[in-house]
Phi, psi and omega in degrees: 000129176283132189262016172299136172055054195257134177240114183257132180242115187279165174272146179271107175301324177302310183298321178292319188291322179291325170299319177295319178306306187301316185289333175286326172301304180305316174299316180294322177293324182293312174309306182307305188295322185291322188271004180293143176275143181317313184291328178292330182289313187289345182281343184280145180293311181263157178043052187268009174265111182306327184286324175295309184289333177285326176295316175295325186288311178301321170299321177294318188289320178294324177286321191280333185292316187285327176297309177308310183295319180299318182295318180294317173305317183283334175303324177261015175272114184270356173299151175293157183294306182215142173235131173250131172204186184295349173273321184172204176243133174248103187263122177221038193270349181220183175285340180240041182295156179287320192095207190280136179228107180287145180311328178299342180270336184274131179256341187155189182202152174224166181263132174241125175237125176251112182060244183252004184271121177257146172230151172265110176270107178276122172274129184233160180304303191238083180313325190290334169308308184280339178289334175273357186279146178085183179294182181294318183296308186299320174298316175300309173304318167290336174290316181296319173303314184299311177306317188274319180242358179096348183204148180269006183239126172221138173230125181245155180266019182292342180246005189253158184276025180216166177280160173299324179295322176299313182310309187286328179290322178291321174306300177309320178300303189288331182286326179284337174282321195235354177280166178303138174270119186269000000 
């Protein structure tokens, strides 16, 4: 990757710690719900079905464990979160990041908002190239992203030391300088 005209955006350890705290709380609630005895569940007015409460608890445990593991891995990752330069974008912003994307592959981007979380959905010439990258979990998540949003590549500022607006502005600035001119 060429380092000409480079902008490095670091990961925010503070944001990562908050995500880890959230995952731990979610896990603790899941363990508590899963371990409740049937009699105490049936004594409640609402949600008094032990199978339902234990199922929700198990689902919380299953969902929070991989998230917590990915966050811990990112906490010890010393690489920057995102790097923009004249050659392309290096995405290391999440546990299932894309890696290097040359400007010649990028056709544009759009903002997707799910509740209060905004993502930059990066459109590429050949999505199949990115759908097949990485391990089985990453490939499955990339396929789901492609089916849901039309691209396997999404970048969020959730773990970065900048706001989403700054991320989007920087992406657009570098895209206009180095991207394909349509």
